[in-house]
N, C-alpha and C positions, 0 to 999 in steps of 0.2 A: 558552589555556584558555577553554572556554565560560563565559559569564556569565549570571547570572540575568536574565530579561527584565524584572524589576520593579525590582531594586536594584543590579544590576551585580556583586554578589558572585559568587564561584565557584559554578557550577551543579553540582548533584548528580544531576540528571536532565534528559533532553531529550525532552519529550512531542511526538512528531511530529504526532499527531492534533490536539493543541491548538496546534501551531505556537509553542510556548513552552518555555523553559528555566527551571528554578526552583532556587534555593538550598534548604537544608534548611528554613529557617523559612518560606519562601513556598510551598514544596511542601506541608508540613503544612496551611497555611492553605488552599491550593487544594483538597485532599482534603476538608477539614472543610466548606468552603463548598459543594462539590459534593453531599456527603451531606445537608447542611441543605436545599439546593434541592430535592433529591428528596423529603425528608420534607414539605416545604411543598407542592410541586407535586402529590404524590399523597395529601396529607392523612393521612399515616402516624400522626402523634402529635399529640394536642391538649393543651391546658392541663389540668393535674391528672390527666392519664392515669397509670395504673400499667403500666409496661412490663417485661416479662421479656426479657432478652437471653440467648439460648441460646448458651453458649460451649463450644467443644470443647477448647480449649487451643492451638489453631493461630493462624496469623498473622491470618486473617480475623476470628476471634473477638476477638482483641486489638484490631484496628482498630475493630470494632463497638462494643465496650465503651469503648474510649478516646474515640471521637468522641461517642457518646452521653452519656458522662460530662461531656464539655465543653459539650454542648448542653442538658443537663437543667435547669440553672438559667436559662438564657436562654429556653427554651421553657416551662418550668415543669411537668416531670413527674417522676414517681418511677421509679427504675431498680433492678431486681433482677436479679442474675445466676443462671443456672441451668446446672449442669454435670452431664452424664450420664456416669458411669463405666461403660464397656462391658465391663470385665474382659478386655481384650486385652493380656495380659501387660505387658511393659515399656512398650509404647506407651501404654496407658491409665494406667499408674502416672505416667509423665512428663507426660502430658496433664492429669491431675488436679493434679499439683504446679504446673504453669504456670498453671492456672486459679485455684488458691489464691493464688499470688503476684500475679496480675493483680488479683484482687479486693482484695487487701491494699494494692497499690500505689494503687489508685483509691479505696480507702475504701468499697467497695460491699458490700452484703449478698450472700453467696453461698449458694445452695441446692444441695446434691449429692445426686443420685439414683444409688445404687450398684446396678447391674443384678444382680450376683451375690449381694449381700447381700439384696436385696428379693425376687428371683425364684428364687434358689437355683441359678441357672446363669448363666454368662457368655455373651456373644454367641457365641464360638466353640463353646462346649458346646451352646447352643441349636441352632445350625446343624447340628451333628453329629447330634444326636438327631432333629431334624426332617427331616434329609437335604435341606437347602436351603442355598443360597449364604449365606455370612456377611453380605454386603451387603444382601441381601434382608431377612433377619431384623433386621439393625441398622436398617434404615429403618422397618420396622414399629414397633419398640420406641421409637426416637427420636420418631417422629411422635406416638405415643400418649402418651409421658411428657410431651412439650412441651404437648400439648393438655390433658391431665389437670392439669398444673401451672398452666396459664393459667386454666382453669375454676375450680379449688379455691382458688388464691391471689387470685382476684378481679381478674386483669389485664385491661386493655383490649386489650392486644395482646402477642404474642410476636414478637420480632425474631430473625431468623436472619442469619448472615454470608454468605449467597449473593452473590457478586459477579457482574460482567457476564460473565465467562468461563464461570462455572457456569451461569448462566441461558441463555446462548447455546447451550452444548453440550447442556444437557438439552432444550431446545426443538427443536434439530435432530434429536437422537436419537428423541424422541417422534414427530416428523413422519415420519421414515424408517419407523417401525413403524406410523404412522397411529393412534397413541394420542391422538387430538386433544383428548379431554376432559382429558387430562394437561397439554397446552400452556396451556389456560386457567388453570390453577393458578399458572403461572409469571409472573404479573403482580406489580407492586410491593406490592399489598395484596390479601389474600384475606379477604373479610368474614366476620365471625362468623355462626354460626348459633345461635340462642338455645338455651342450655343443652346444646348438642351439640358446637360447635366454637368455639374462641377465634379472634379475628382474627389473622392472621399478616402481618407486614411484613418488607420486604427493604430496609433502608436503604443498603446497598452496591450497589444495583441498577445504577448507572452507573459503578461503580469497577472498574477492571481489577485483575486479580489481582496484577500486578506493583506497581501503586500501593499496594494493600493491604499487600503485603510491605514495601515501602519505608517506608511510614507507620509501621508498627509498629516497624521497625528504627530509624528516626530518632528515634522518641519513647521508644526503649528500653523498650517494653512487653514483659512476659514472655510468651513463647509457645514451643511445642514444634515444631520445624521438620520432623520426620520424617513421611512418609507412613504411613498405616495399613498394616500388613503384609498386609492382605487386599486392598488396592488393587493391580491388575495393570497394568503399564505397557503391556501388549500388548492390553488390553481396547478395546472399541469407544469407551467414554467417552474415554479418553486419546487415541485415534486421531482422534476428532472435534475434541478440543481442539487437537491439533497442526494439523489442517486449518484451523480457524478462525485459529490464530496465523499461518499462512502467508498467509491471506487479509488479515489485519490488516497484515502487513508490506508487502504490495503495495497494499492500499487502507486507509490509516490512518483510523481511526474507524468502520470497518465494523461492528465488534462493538457499539459504543455505538448506532449507527444501528439495528441489528437489535433490540436489547432495548427501545429507545424505541418502535419500531414495534410490538413485541410488546405493550408496555404500553398502546398506543392501540387495537390490534386484538384484544387478548385476550378481550374480551367476545363476539367474533364465534365463538369456538370452542364446541363443545357442552359442556354442563354436566351434573352429576348431576341426573337428573330428579326424584328424590324423596330427601330426607334422612331417614333413619330413625335411631332409637336402638337401640343394642345391648341385647338382653334381659338381659344380665348386668350391665353397668356403666353403661348409660344414656347413653353418649356416641356420636358419630357413627358410623354403620354404613350400608353399602350394602345390607346384608341384615338378618337378625335377629340377627347375631352380628358384632361387629367383628373385624378381622384379629388384633389383639392378644389379645383374649379367646379366640379360636380357637386360636392357637398355644400360649398359656399353658395352656389347658385340655388340650391334647394332652400337654404336658410334665408338668403338675402334677396332673392329673385334675380340676382346678377352675380356672376362669378368674381371672386375677390383676387384671383391670381394677378391680373394687371395692376391692381391697386398695391399689392405687396411688392411687385417689382418696382413701381414708381417710388415707393417708400425707401427702398434700399438704394435706388438710383440717386435720389435726392440726397441721401447721406453721402454718397461718394462725391457728388458734385460740390458738396459744402465742406468736404474734408480738406 
């Protein structure tokens, strides 16, 4: 039986890229130290910061919240959890339940934004009425809600659970389509724009998806393990992930090298030339109207951005 490289106890994982085996205790320690190093190296979180961790209910969210919870006293920051209920039938119900259990387990404040309740339509309903892919609509809604929550709740940053596999596949996809300005957004820290966009951080930047899964499993953190029903296994995204997995099998650590190089070179990619404010809600827009206000105006006859901002502002005033 393989033994832990540190203590000699039975190993639960063999990390070829690190050339080490770990027992459960030392694997948990390994992941937490790796995330803490990323936070320090990329200056993600400072003392007395207010951080909102966006949690979906999945394994990466559980790892994100679990590690940040253990680091918050050591670093000295405030942590709030945010869950966006997308209204995707059983998937969203169980994801929400997992998020509530996770917040309870960690003793953290949880803010829930219910898309159907707030906007009048679930993500699938919005996609159907707008004649757009559900994933496209979902991305617009989640990005806006996270940004609005960060601005109105006075957060220094919003943390997401994007892992190294996510970052690598997104970057390769955007490169294939030559959406170079989007590659520049895939760095560990996306800085804030005064009154328009909150700072965004990715603490799991150098953590593999399998490491995130095993961490949440070993710590028995609540999470919902099913994929979103709108995710297609024959999509380009999954195909790219499979391709990178095959590269990793042959060249261990290639993904980590890839994302670390992206972190160093990300500033070389094109950026948005001019940040403007949406004429309806006042948040970040590439034109006179942000994507969220545009799609909700088409659905509801009036843009929902101002309403979403008021919702989070009210929460802050009553906290």
